[in-house]
Every structure is written in structure tokens, then in C-alpha cells.
C-alpha positions, 0 to 999 in steps of 0.5 A: 879198885884203887891204883895204889893197891896195884903198885904198893904190894904184890897180891901173891908172893913172886916165889909162889908164882915162879914155882908154878911156871913150868917148861912144857913143849919148850914153852914156859907155861902155867897149868889151869889148876895153879891159875885157878888157885891164884885167882881164887876160883874153882878150876871148873869155873876157870875152865868154863870161862876160858871155854866160853871165850875159846876164840881168845886162846889159840894154841900158841896161848893155850894147849891141853896136856897129853897123858904123858905130859900130865903124868910127868907134871904130876911126878915132878911137881909135888903141888900138882899131885892132886891131878893124878886121879883127875880124869881130865887133861889140864890146860897149859897157858903160855905167857900170852894166854895168861895175859889174855885171862885178864879179859876173861876173868873180870874182877879186881883180883884177876887184874892184880893176879895178872900183874903179879904173874906178868912180873914173874914171867918178866923176872924169869926171862931176865934171869934166863937172859943173864944166864945166857950172857954169863955163858957167852962171857965164859966162852969168850974168856975160854978162847982168850986164855990158855988151855991151862985154865980149861979145867977151871972153865969146865968146872964153872960150866958144870956148876952152871948146868942144872942138875938132872932130875932123878926119876924113880923106877917102879 
């Protein structure tokens, strides 16, 4: 592997990786099927490699989804619809778990994919920090100015709130 390849261009578009990062149990995670697809290995082989190195994946690095979480992921993530009829429960990898994968999956592609994923996690963390900073500044301004601007601040705060996901009732 040439180091030039690592820095010259991303092996996977950042948007593709970012779309695979989910919030489950209050943690940003990636599901095993998405990771296997990014690494271009069958999910079964991916999970076998992880299982052979189980000591490297404590529960703060990786955990198995329960049935309810699996159903929620399948419902809310179009790209994970294929899990609906899968008999097993998928594994979820935290950022630390994804970093550990580079020591388990030993290929040039695995290294490049890991670098791209780590960059996506860092970018996401920066965006979240920026959002928190904006909310803090808005609160400071609200304290500083009159109640006459309260309507404006409420409108801005409403725009900053992510829309609630609608759920279909069957």
C-alpha cells in the first residue's frame, strides 16, 4: 500500500459513511452489515473475524442489538431493510470498535476504509459540537436582550430542533 493513496482521495464518499452512522443506546454506532459492505467482505466472514478476536471487542466497543432495536433500525433505515427477515440480531460497533476492526481485518482496503470512517466520526463530532455552541450562544443572547425578541429566539430554536420521525401505524 502506498501512503500517497491514503491521503490523495477517500476510498468511500464521506456521505456514504455518514449515512451508516446511527444513534443507538445513546451512542453513535455502525451496524455489522454496513461495515462488511464498506470493507467489501461478506457479513458472515466479517462477524467470524470479530468472533475470533472477541477479546478486542468489550461491550463499550460492540454490542448486539435486541429485537426491538433491530425492528426500529429496519423501519427507520431504508438501506437496512434486508435485515428484516434475517434470523440473527446484528452487531453495532462504536467508534472505538470500528477503530479496533483495523487490527482484525488486515488488508490494505481495511486500513483505507478505517481511515475514512474515523474521519466521518470526527466530522460528525465537530458538527455536533458546533450545534451545541450555537445553542449556547442563542441562550446567551436571549438573556441579554428584551422579551420582545423572545418570539424570534423561539422560532430559531424550533428551526434548530430536528424534525420528529413519523411512524406509520399498521
